[in-house]
DSSP file (Angstrom, degrees, kcal/mol; ACC not computed):
  #  RESIDUE AA STRUCTURE BP1 BP2  ACC     N-H-->O    O-->H-N    N-H-->O    O-->H-N    TCO  KAPPA ALPHA  PHI   PSI    X-CA   Y-CA   Z-CA
    1    1 A X     >        0   0    0      0, 0.0     4,-2.1     0, 0.0     3,-0.4   0.000 360.0 360.0 360.0 -20.1    0.0    0.0    0.0
    2    2 A X  H  >  +     0   0    0      1,-0.2     4,-2.7     2,-0.2     5,-0.2   0.882 360.0  53.7 -56.0 -42.4    3.0    2.3    0.4
    3    3 A X  H  > S+     0   0    0      1,-0.2     4,-2.5     2,-0.2    -1,-0.2   0.883 108.4  49.9 -62.1 -36.7    3.3    3.0   -3.3
    4    4 A X  H  > S+     0   0    0     -3,-0.4     4,-2.5     2,-0.2    -1,-0.2   0.920 112.4  46.7 -66.3 -44.0   -0.4    4.0   -3.5
    5    5 A X  H  X S+     0   0    0     -4,-2.1     4,-2.6     2,-0.2    -2,-0.2   0.906 112.8  50.2 -65.3 -40.0    0.0    6.4   -0.6
    6    6 A X  H  X S+     0   0    0     -4,-2.7     4,-2.6     2,-0.2    -2,-0.2   0.922 110.7  49.2 -63.2 -44.8    3.2    7.8   -2.1
    7    7 A X  H  X S+     0   0    0     -4,-2.5     4,-2.2     2,-0.2    -2,-0.2   0.909 112.5  48.3 -61.3 -42.2    1.5    8.3   -5.5
    8    8 A X  H  X S+     0   0    0     -4,-2.5     4,-2.2     2,-0.2    -2,-0.2   0.919 111.1  50.3 -64.8 -43.0   -1.4   10.1   -3.7
    9    9 A X  H  X S+     0   0    0     -4,-2.6     4,-2.4     2,-0.2    -2,-0.2   0.902 110.9  48.6 -60.3 -44.6    0.9   12.3   -1.8
   10   10 A X  H  X S+     0   0    0     -4,-2.6     4,-2.0     2,-0.2    -1,-0.2   0.879 109.4  53.2 -64.0 -37.9    2.8   13.3   -4.9
   11   11 A X  H  <>S+     0   0    0     -4,-2.2     5,-2.9    -5,-0.2    -2,-0.2   0.920 110.6  46.8 -65.9 -40.9   -0.4   14.0   -6.7
   12   12 A X  H ><5S+     0   0    0     -4,-2.2     3,-1.4     1,-0.2    -2,-0.2   0.930 112.6  49.3 -65.2 -44.9   -1.5   16.3   -3.9
   13   13 A X  H 3<5S+     0   0    0     -4,-2.4    -1,-0.2     1,-0.3    -2,-0.2   0.814 108.7  54.3 -63.0 -31.4    1.8   18.1   -3.7
   14   14 A X  T 3<5S-     0   0    0     -4,-2.0    -1,-0.3    -5,-0.2    -2,-0.2   0.348 121.7-104.2 -88.9   6.4    1.8   18.6   -7.5
   15   15 A X  T < 5 +     0   0    0     -3,-1.4    -3,-0.2     1,-0.2    -2,-0.1   0.789  53.7 177.6  83.3  27.7   -1.5   20.3   -7.4
   16   16 A X      < -     0   0    0     -5,-2.9    -1,-0.2    -6,-0.2     3,-0.1  -0.420  24.5-147.6 -67.6 137.9   -3.7   17.4   -8.7
   17   17 A X  S    S+     0   0    0      1,-0.2     2,-0.4    -2,-0.1    -1,-0.1   0.867  80.3  15.6 -75.0 -36.8   -7.4   18.2   -8.9
   18   18 A X  S    S-     0   0    0     -7,-0.0     2,-0.3     0, 0.0    -1,-0.2  -0.999  72.8-138.5-142.1 135.6   -8.6   14.8   -8.2
   19   19 A X        -     0   0    0     -2,-0.4     3,-0.1    -3,-0.1     2,-0.1  -0.658  25.6-112.9 -91.1 145.2   -6.9   11.7   -6.8
   20   20 A X        -     0   0    0     -2,-0.3    -1,-0.1     1,-0.1    68,-0.0  -0.431  53.7 -79.0 -68.4 158.0   -7.4    8.3   -8.2
   21   21 A X    >   -     0   0    0      1,-0.2     3,-2.0    -2,-0.1    -1,-0.1  -0.253  32.4-129.7 -57.7 141.3   -9.0    5.9   -5.7
   22   22 A X  T 3  S+     0   0    0      1,-0.3    -1,-0.2    -3,-0.1   -18,-0.1   0.680 108.1  69.8 -67.9 -14.8   -6.7    4.6   -3.1
   23   23 A X  T 3  S+     0   0    0      2,-0.1    -1,-0.3   -19,-0.0     2,-0.2   0.632  74.0 110.3 -72.8 -12.5   -8.1    1.2   -4.0
   24   24 A X  S <  S-     0   0    0     -3,-2.0     2,-0.1     1,-0.1     5,-0.0  -0.442  77.3-118.4 -63.8 130.1   -6.2    1.6   -7.3
   25   25 A X    >>  -     0   0    0     -2,-0.2     3,-1.6     1,-0.1     4,-0.8  -0.378  15.3-119.2 -73.0 152.1   -3.4   -0.8   -7.3
   26   26 A X  T 34 S+     0   0    0      1,-0.3     3,-0.3     2,-0.2    -1,-0.1   0.803 110.3  65.6 -59.5 -31.9    0.2    0.5   -7.5
   27   27 A X  T 34 S+     0   0    0      1,-0.2    -1,-0.3     3,-0.1    61,-0.1   0.704  96.4  57.1 -69.5 -16.6    0.8   -1.3  -10.8
   28   28 A X  T <4 S+     0   0    0     -3,-1.6     2,-0.3    59,-0.1    -1,-0.2   0.861  97.1  71.0 -75.3 -39.6   -1.8    0.9  -12.5
   29   29 A X  S  < S-     0   0    0     -4,-0.8     2,-0.3    -3,-0.3    57,-0.1  -0.615  87.4-120.5 -84.9 136.1   -0.1    4.1  -11.6
   30   30 A X        -     0   0    0     -2,-0.3    -2,-0.1    55,-0.2    -1,-0.1  -0.560  34.8-113.6 -70.8 133.2    3.1    5.1  -13.3
   31   31 A X    >   -     0   0    0     -2,-0.3     3,-1.6     1,-0.1    12,-0.3  -0.364  17.0-124.0 -66.0 148.8    5.9    5.5  -10.7
   32   32 A X  T 3  S+     0   0    0      1,-0.3    12,-0.2    10,-0.1    -1,-0.1   0.723 111.1  53.7 -63.6 -22.6    7.2    9.0  -10.3
   33   33 A X  T 3  S+     0   0    0      9,-0.1     2,-0.4    10,-0.1    -1,-0.3   0.203  85.6 103.8-100.2  15.3   10.7    7.8  -11.1
   34   34 A X    <   -     0   0    0     -3,-1.6     9,-0.4     2,-0.0     2,-0.4  -0.790  58.5-150.8 -97.2 144.1    9.8    6.1  -14.4
   35   35 A X        -     0   0    0     -2,-0.4     2,-0.3     7,-0.1     7,-0.2  -0.927   9.9-160.8-122.3 140.9   10.8    7.8  -17.6
   36   36 A X  B   > +A   41   0A   0      5,-2.7     5,-2.6    -2,-0.4     3,-0.2  -0.863  38.9   0.4-126.0 149.0    9.1    7.6  -20.9
   37   37 A X  T > 5S-     0   0    0     -2,-0.3     3,-1.3     3,-0.2    40,-0.1   0.020  98.8 -47.3  75.3-177.1    9.7    8.3  -24.6
   38   38 A X  T 3 5S+     0   0    0      1,-0.3    -1,-0.2    35,-0.2    35,-0.1   0.815 138.8  47.9 -63.9 -31.2   12.8    9.5  -26.5
   39   39 A X  T 3 5S-     0   0    0     34,-0.3    -1,-0.3    -3,-0.2    -2,-0.2   0.470 105.7-127.6 -88.0   0.5   13.3   12.3  -24.0
   40   40 A X  T < 5 -     0   0    0     -3,-1.3     2,-0.3    -4,-0.2    -3,-0.2   0.964  42.3-179.4  51.5  59.0   12.9   10.1  -21.0
   41   41 A X  B   < -A   36   0A   0     -5,-2.6    -5,-2.7    -6,-0.1    -1,-0.2  -0.698  20.9-137.7 -92.0 138.8   10.3   12.3  -19.4
   42   42 A X     >  -     0   0    0     -2,-0.3     4,-2.3    -7,-0.2     5,-0.2  -0.386  33.8-101.2 -80.8 170.1    8.7   11.5  -16.0
   43   43 A X  H  > S+     0   0    0     -9,-0.4     4,-2.6   -12,-0.3     5,-0.2   0.911 125.9  49.9 -61.1 -42.4    5.0   12.0  -15.5
   44   44 A X  H  > S+     0   0    0    -12,-0.2     4,-2.8     1,-0.2     5,-0.2   0.886 109.1  51.9 -63.9 -37.4    5.7   15.3  -13.7
   45   45 A X  H  > S+     0   0    0      2,-0.2     4,-2.4     1,-0.2    -1,-0.2   0.882 109.0  50.2 -65.9 -37.6    7.9   16.4  -16.6
   46   46 A X  H  X S+     0   0    0     -4,-2.3     4,-2.4     2,-0.2     5,-0.2   0.958 113.1  46.6 -62.7 -50.5    5.2   15.6  -19.1
   47   47 A X  H  X S+     0   0    0     -4,-2.6     4,-2.1     1,-0.2    -2,-0.2   0.941 115.3  44.8 -55.3 -50.3    2.6   17.6  -17.1
   48   48 A X  H  X S+     0   0    0     -4,-2.8     4,-2.9     1,-0.2    -1,-0.2   0.873 111.3  54.1 -64.8 -38.1    5.0   20.6  -16.6
   49   49 A X  H  X S+     0   0    0     -4,-2.4     4,-2.8    -5,-0.2     5,-0.2   0.913 108.4  48.7 -62.7 -44.4    6.0   20.5  -20.2
   50   50 A X  H  X S+     0   0    0     -4,-2.4     4,-1.9     2,-0.2    -1,-0.2   0.910 113.6  47.0 -63.3 -41.5    2.4   20.7  -21.4
   51   51 A X  H  X S+     0   0    0     -4,-2.1     4,-2.2    -5,-0.2    -2,-0.2   0.948 115.0  45.7 -65.1 -48.3    1.7   23.6  -19.1
   52   52 A X  H  X S+     0   0    0     -4,-2.9     4,-2.4     1,-0.2    -2,-0.2   0.906 113.3  48.7 -63.2 -43.9    4.9   25.5  -20.1
   53   53 A X  H  X S+     0   0    0     -4,-2.8     4,-2.5     2,-0.2    -1,-0.2   0.864 109.8  52.4 -67.3 -36.1    4.3   24.9  -23.8
   54   54 A X  H  X S+     0   0    0     -4,-1.9     4,-1.9    -5,-0.2    -2,-0.2   0.914 111.0  47.9 -63.9 -43.2    0.7   26.1  -23.5
   55   55 A X  H  X S+     0   0    0     -4,-2.2     4,-2.5     2,-0.2     5,-0.2   0.916 112.2  49.1 -63.4 -43.3    1.9   29.3  -21.8
   56   56 A X  H  X S+     0   0    0     -4,-2.4     4,-2.7     1,-0.2     7,-0.2   0.899 109.6  51.4 -64.7 -39.2    4.5   29.8  -24.5
   57   57 A X  H  < S+     0   0    0     -4,-2.5    -1,-0.2     1,-0.2    -2,-0.2   0.873 112.6  46.9 -65.0 -36.2    1.9   29.3  -27.3
   58   58 A X  H  < S+     0   0    0     -4,-1.9     3,-0.4    -5,-0.2    -2,-0.2   0.914 118.8  39.5 -68.9 -43.7   -0.4   31.9  -25.6
   59   59 A X  H  < S+     0   0    0     -4,-2.5     2,-0.2     1,-0.2    -2,-0.2   0.810 129.1  26.4 -78.8 -32.7    2.4   34.4  -25.1
   60   60 A X    ><  +     0   0    0     -4,-2.7     3,-2.2    -5,-0.2    -1,-0.2  -0.640  58.6 169.5-134.5  75.2    4.3   34.0  -28.4
   61   61 A X  G >  S+     0   0    0     -3,-0.4     3,-1.2     1,-0.3    45,-0.3   0.750  77.8  69.4 -59.2 -21.4    2.0   32.7  -31.2
   62   62 A X  G 3  S+     0   0    0      1,-0.3     3,-0.3     2,-0.1    -1,-0.3   0.652  90.2  62.8 -70.1 -12.7    4.9   33.4  -33.6
   63   63 A X  G <>  +     0   0    0     -3,-2.2     4,-2.7    -7,-0.2     5,-0.3   0.074  67.0 122.3 -94.3  22.0    6.8   30.5  -32.0
   64   64 A X  H <> S+     0   0    0     -3,-1.2     4,-2.9     1,-0.2    -1,-0.2   0.884  71.6  49.5 -57.4 -42.1    4.1   27.9  -33.1
   65   65 A X  H  > S+     0   0    0     -3,-0.3     4,-2.3     2,-0.2    -1,-0.2   0.899 112.4  47.6 -67.1 -39.2    6.5   25.7  -35.0
   66   66 A X  H  > S+     0   0    0      2,-0.2     4,-1.7     1,-0.2    -2,-0.2   0.919 114.1  47.0 -65.2 -43.5    9.0   25.6  -32.1
   67   67 A X  H  X S+     0   0    0     -4,-2.7     4,-2.7     1,-0.2    -2,-0.2   0.918 111.5  52.1 -61.8 -44.9    6.1   24.8  -29.7
   68   68 A X  H  X S+     0   0    0     -4,-2.9     4,-2.4    -5,-0.3    -2,-0.2   0.935 106.6  52.4 -58.2 -48.5    4.8   22.1  -32.1
   69   69 A X  H  X S+     0   0    0     -4,-2.3     4,-1.0     1,-0.2    -1,-0.2   0.887 113.5  43.7 -58.3 -40.4    8.2   20.4  -32.4
   70   70 A X  H  X S+     0   0    0     -4,-1.7     4,-1.8     1,-0.2    -1,-0.2   0.871 109.8  56.4 -72.1 -36.4    8.5   20.2  -28.6
   71   71 A X  H  X S+     0   0    0     -4,-2.7     4,-2.7     1,-0.2    -2,-0.2   0.878 102.0  57.0 -62.5 -38.0    4.8   19.1  -28.2
   72   72 A X  H  X S+     0   0    0     -4,-2.4     4,-1.8     1,-0.2    -1,-0.2   0.873 107.1  48.5 -62.2 -37.2    5.5   16.1  -30.6
   73   73 A X  H  X S+     0   0    0     -4,-1.0     4,-1.7     2,-0.2   -34,-0.3   0.864 111.0  49.5 -70.4 -35.0    8.3   15.0  -28.3
   74   74 A X  H  X S+     0   0    0     -4,-1.8     4,-2.7     2,-0.2    -2,-0.2   0.889 108.5  54.0 -67.0 -38.3    6.0   15.3  -25.2
   75   75 A X  H  X S+     0   0    0     -4,-2.7     4,-2.9     1,-0.2     5,-0.2   0.902 104.2  55.4 -62.5 -38.9    3.4   13.3  -27.2
   76   76 A X  H  X S+     0   0    0     -4,-1.8     4,-2.0     1,-0.2    -1,-0.2   0.929 111.1  44.4 -58.7 -45.6    6.0   10.6  -27.7
   77   77 A X  H  X S+     0   0    0     -4,-1.7     4,-2.4     2,-0.2    -2,-0.2   0.915 112.8  51.0 -64.9 -42.5    6.5   10.3  -24.0
   78   78 A X  H  X S+     0   0    0     -4,-2.7     4,-2.6     1,-0.2    -2,-0.2   0.907 111.4  47.4 -59.8 -43.7    2.8   10.4  -23.2
   79   79 A X  H  X S+     0   0    0     -4,-2.9     4,-1.9     2,-0.2    -1,-0.2   0.864 111.6  50.9 -68.4 -36.5    2.1    7.6  -25.7
   80   80 A X  H  X S+     0   0    0     -4,-2.0     4,-1.7    -5,-0.2    -2,-0.2   0.909 110.7  49.3 -65.2 -42.0    5.0    5.5  -24.3
   81   81 A X  H  X S+     0   0    0     -4,-2.4     4,-2.9     1,-0.2     3,-0.2   0.936 110.8  49.9 -59.9 -49.0    3.5    6.1  -20.8
   82   82 A X  H  < S+     0   0    0     -4,-2.6    -1,-0.2     1,-0.2    -2,-0.2   0.868 109.0  53.6 -60.6 -36.1    0.0    5.0  -22.0
   83   83 A X  H  < S+     0   0    0     -4,-1.9     3,-0.4     1,-0.2    -1,-0.2   0.871 116.3  37.0 -65.8 -36.7    1.6    1.9  -23.6
   84   84 A X  H  < S+     0   0    0     -4,-1.7    -2,-0.2    -3,-0.2    -1,-0.2   0.800 133.7  22.8 -86.4 -30.8    3.2    0.9  -20.3
   85   85 A X    ><  +     0   0    0     -4,-2.9     3,-2.2    -5,-0.2    -1,-0.2  -0.522  69.3 165.8-134.4  65.2    0.5    2.0  -17.9
   86   86 A X  T 3  S+     0   0    0     -3,-0.4    -1,-0.1     1,-0.3    -4,-0.1   0.719  75.8  51.5 -61.1 -21.9   -2.7    2.0  -20.0
   87   87 A X  T 3  S+     0   0    0    -59,-0.1     2,-0.3    -3,-0.1    -1,-0.3   0.382  73.3 128.4 -97.4   7.0   -5.0    2.2  -16.9
   88   88 A X    X   -     0   0    0     -3,-2.2     3,-1.5     1,-0.2     4,-0.4  -0.460  57.0-143.4 -61.2 121.5   -3.2    5.1  -15.3
   89   89 A X  T 3  S+     0   0    0     -2,-0.3     4,-0.4     1,-0.3     3,-0.2   0.611  92.8  64.2 -68.3 -10.5   -6.1    7.6  -14.5
   90   90 A X  T 3> S+     0   0    0      1,-0.2     4,-2.0     2,-0.1    -1,-0.3   0.666  81.2  80.5 -85.3 -16.4   -4.0   10.6  -15.3
   91   91 A X  H <> S+     0   0    0     -3,-1.5     4,-2.4     1,-0.2     5,-0.2   0.906  87.6  52.7 -61.8 -45.4   -3.4    9.8  -19.0
   92   92 A X  H  > S+     0   0    0     -4,-0.4     4,-2.5     1,-0.2    -1,-0.2   0.916 109.4  50.6 -57.7 -41.2   -6.8   11.1  -20.3
   93   93 A X  H  > S+     0   0    0     -4,-0.4     4,-2.4     1,-0.2    -1,-0.2   0.952 113.9  42.5 -61.8 -49.8   -6.2   14.5  -18.7
   94   94 A X  H  X S+     0   0    0     -4,-2.0     4,-2.0     1,-0.2    -1,-0.2   0.823 112.5  54.1 -70.7 -28.8   -2.8   14.9  -20.1
   95   95 A X  H  X S+     0   0    0     -4,-2.4     4,-2.0    -5,-0.2    -1,-0.2   0.913 110.2  47.4 -67.5 -42.8   -3.9   13.7  -23.5
   96   96 A X  H  X S+     0   0    0     -4,-2.5     4,-2.4    -5,-0.2    -2,-0.2   0.903 110.5  51.8 -61.6 -42.8   -6.7   16.2  -23.5
   97   97 A X  H  X S+     0   0    0     -4,-2.4     4,-2.2     1,-0.2    -1,-0.2   0.875 108.1  52.2 -61.5 -38.0   -4.2   18.9  -22.5
   98   98 A X  H  X S+     0   0    0     -4,-2.0     4,-2.7     2,-0.2    -1,-0.2   0.922 109.5  49.3 -62.8 -44.8   -1.9   17.9  -25.4
   99   99 A X  H  X S+     0   0    0     -4,-2.0     4,-1.8     1,-0.2    -2,-0.2   0.895 110.2  50.7 -63.2 -40.1   -4.9   18.2  -27.8
  100  100 A X  H  X S+     0   0    0     -4,-2.4     4,-0.9     2,-0.2    -1,-0.2   0.897 109.0  51.9 -64.9 -39.7   -5.7   21.7  -26.4
  101  101 A X  H >X S+     0   0    0     -4,-2.2     3,-1.2     1,-0.2     4,-0.5   0.950 108.6  50.2 -60.7 -49.3   -2.0   22.7  -26.8
  102  102 A X  H >< S+     0   0    0     -4,-2.7     3,-1.2     1,-0.3     5,-0.3   0.869 105.4  58.8 -55.6 -35.3   -2.2   21.6  -30.5
  103  103 A X  H 3< S+     0   0    0     -4,-1.8    -1,-0.3     1,-0.3    -2,-0.2   0.727  98.4  58.9 -68.6 -21.1   -5.3   23.6  -30.9
  104  104 A X  H << S+     0   0    0     -3,-1.2     2,-0.5    -4,-0.9    -1,-0.3   0.637  89.2  88.4 -79.1 -14.4   -3.5   26.8  -29.8
  105  105 A X  S << S-     0   0    0     -3,-1.2     2,-1.6    -4,-0.5     6,-0.1  -0.754  70.2-145.4 -96.6 127.0   -1.0   26.5  -32.7
  106  106 A X        +     0   0    0     -2,-0.5     2,-0.3   -45,-0.3   -41,-0.1  -0.426  63.7 103.8 -91.0  61.5   -1.9   28.0  -36.0
  107  107 A X  S  > S-     0   0    0     -2,-1.6     4,-2.0    -5,-0.3     3,-0.4  -0.993  74.2-123.8-139.3 148.7   -0.3   25.4  -38.2
  108  108 A X  H  > S+     0   0    0     -2,-0.3     4,-2.5     1,-0.2     5,-0.2   0.897 109.0  54.1 -58.0 -46.0   -1.7   22.6  -40.3
  109  109 A X  H  > S+     0   0    0      1,-0.2     4,-2.4     2,-0.2    -1,-0.2   0.862 108.5  50.4 -59.1 -36.7    0.3   19.8  -38.7
  110  110 A X  H  > S+     0   0    0     -3,-0.4     4,-2.5     2,-0.2    -1,-0.2   0.899 108.5  51.3 -69.5 -39.8   -0.9   20.9  -35.2
  111  111 A X  H  X S+     0   0    0     -4,-2.0     4,-2.0     2,-0.2    -2,-0.2   0.919 112.1  47.7 -60.6 -43.4   -4.5   20.9  -36.3
  112  112 A X  H  X S+     0   0    0     -4,-2.5     4,-2.3     1,-0.2    -2,-0.2   0.923 112.2  48.4 -62.1 -45.8   -4.1   17.4  -37.7
  113  113 A X  H  X S+     0   0    0     -4,-2.4     4,-2.7     2,-0.2    -2,-0.2   0.866 107.4  56.4 -63.7 -37.0   -2.4   16.2  -34.5
  114  114 A X  H  X S+     0   0    0     -4,-2.5     4,-2.6     2,-0.2     5,-0.2   0.946 109.6  45.4 -60.6 -48.1   -5.2   17.8  -32.4
  115  115 A X  H  X S+     0   0    0     -4,-2.0     4,-2.4     1,-0.2    -2,-0.2   0.937 114.8  47.6 -63.0 -46.3   -7.8   15.8  -34.3
  116  116 A X  H  X S+     0   0    0     -4,-2.3     4,-2.4     2,-0.2    -1,-0.2   0.882 111.8  50.6 -60.9 -39.9   -5.8   12.5  -34.1
  117  117 A X  H  X S+     0   0    0     -4,-2.7     4,-2.6     2,-0.2    -2,-0.2   0.930 112.3  45.6 -65.8 -45.6   -5.1   13.1  -30.4
  118  118 A X  H  X S+     0   0    0     -4,-2.6     4,-2.7     2,-0.2    -2,-0.2   0.868 111.9  52.1 -67.1 -35.5   -8.8   13.6  -29.6
  119  119 A X  H  X S+     0   0    0     -4,-2.4     4,-2.1    -5,-0.2    -1,-0.2   0.915 111.4  47.5 -63.7 -41.7   -9.7   10.6  -31.7
  120  120 A X  H  X S+     0   0    0     -4,-2.4     4,-2.7     2,-0.2     5,-0.4   0.916 112.4  49.8 -64.9 -43.2   -7.2    8.5  -29.8
  121  121 A X  H  X S+     0   0    0     -4,-2.6     4,-2.7     1,-0.2     7,-0.2   0.946 113.7  44.6 -59.9 -49.3   -8.5    9.8  -26.4
  122  122 A X  H  < S+     0   0    0     -4,-2.7    -1,-0.2     1,-0.2    -2,-0.2   0.844 117.7  44.8 -66.8 -32.5  -12.1    9.1  -27.3
  123  123 A X  H  < S+     0   0    0     -4,-2.1     3,-0.3    -5,-0.2    -1,-0.2   0.841 122.3  35.2 -79.3 -33.7  -11.3    5.6  -28.7
  124  124 A X  H  < S+     0   0    0     -4,-2.7    -2,-0.2     1,-0.2    -3,-0.2   0.837 132.9  23.4 -90.1 -37.0   -9.0    4.6  -25.8
  125  125 A X    ><  +     0   0    0     -4,-2.7     3,-1.8    -5,-0.4     6,-0.4  -0.437  69.0 154.5-128.0  56.4  -10.7    6.2  -22.9
  126  126 A X  T 3  S+     0   0    0     -3,-0.3    -1,-0.1     1,-0.3    -4,-0.1   0.734  74.3  52.9 -61.6 -22.0  -14.3    6.7  -23.9
  127  127 A X  T 3  S+     0   0    0     -3,-0.1    -1,-0.3     4,-0.1    -5,-0.1   0.550  85.9 106.6 -90.6  -8.3  -15.6    6.7  -20.4
  128  128 A X  S X> S-     0   0    0     -3,-1.8     4,-1.0    -7,-0.2     3,-0.7  -0.353  78.7-122.5 -73.5 153.8  -13.2    9.4  -19.1
  129  129 A X  T 34 S+     0   0    0      1,-0.2     4,-0.5     2,-0.2     3,-0.2   0.806 112.1  58.7 -62.4 -27.6  -14.6   12.8  -18.4
  130  130 A X  T 34 S+     0   0    0      1,-0.2     3,-0.5     2,-0.2    -1,-0.2   0.792 100.3  53.9 -75.8 -28.1  -12.1   14.2  -20.9
  131  131 A X  T <4 S+     0   0    0     -3,-0.7    -1,-0.2    -6,-0.4    -2,-0.2   0.737 105.6  56.6 -73.0 -22.8  -13.4   12.2  -23.8
  132  132 A X  S  < S+     0   0    0     -4,-1.0    -1,-0.2    -3,-0.2    -2,-0.2   0.630  85.1 102.7 -82.7 -14.1  -16.9   13.6  -23.0
  133  133 A X  S    S-     0   0    0     -4,-0.5    -3,-0.0    -3,-0.5     0, 0.0  -0.371  82.7 -99.5 -72.5 148.3  -15.7   17.3  -23.3
  134  134 A X        -     0   0    0      1,-0.1    -1,-0.1    -2,-0.1    -2,-0.1  -0.309  21.0-133.2 -68.3 154.0  -16.7   19.1  -26.5
  135  135 A X              0   0    0      1,-0.2    -1,-0.1    -3,-0.1    -2,-0.1   0.578 360.0 360.0 -83.0 -10.8  -14.0   19.4  -29.2
  136  136 A X              0   0    0      0, 0.0    -1,-0.2     0, 0.0    -2,-0.1   0.482 360.0 360.0 -62.4 360.0  -14.6   23.1  -29.9
């Protein structure tokens, strides 16, 4: 039970809005010290990168291509995480955040990726609250 309590404590410390049930087994949650994708990003790094890139996209829309290139690498880490821990309850939220980030970028590749990301979210996690949100 220690890993579940540790995961819950980390989620609270990191400002998580809702915690997964403590009945969730530790094997469902990605450990904080596990690294994913080509950039070897932790779950917290994925979360922070999405937040930082969204802020950069808002403040500097002229940097859309730069933000997009970094977002693709974050997506790689997120998809690697989802492949290893497909039942982790945080994946739908960060997938939705990634789609929102792509939506902020005024380039064709980002619009395409946004649609593909939302399609993947809806197909993989259809019962999540994030799959239920409107695409607009």
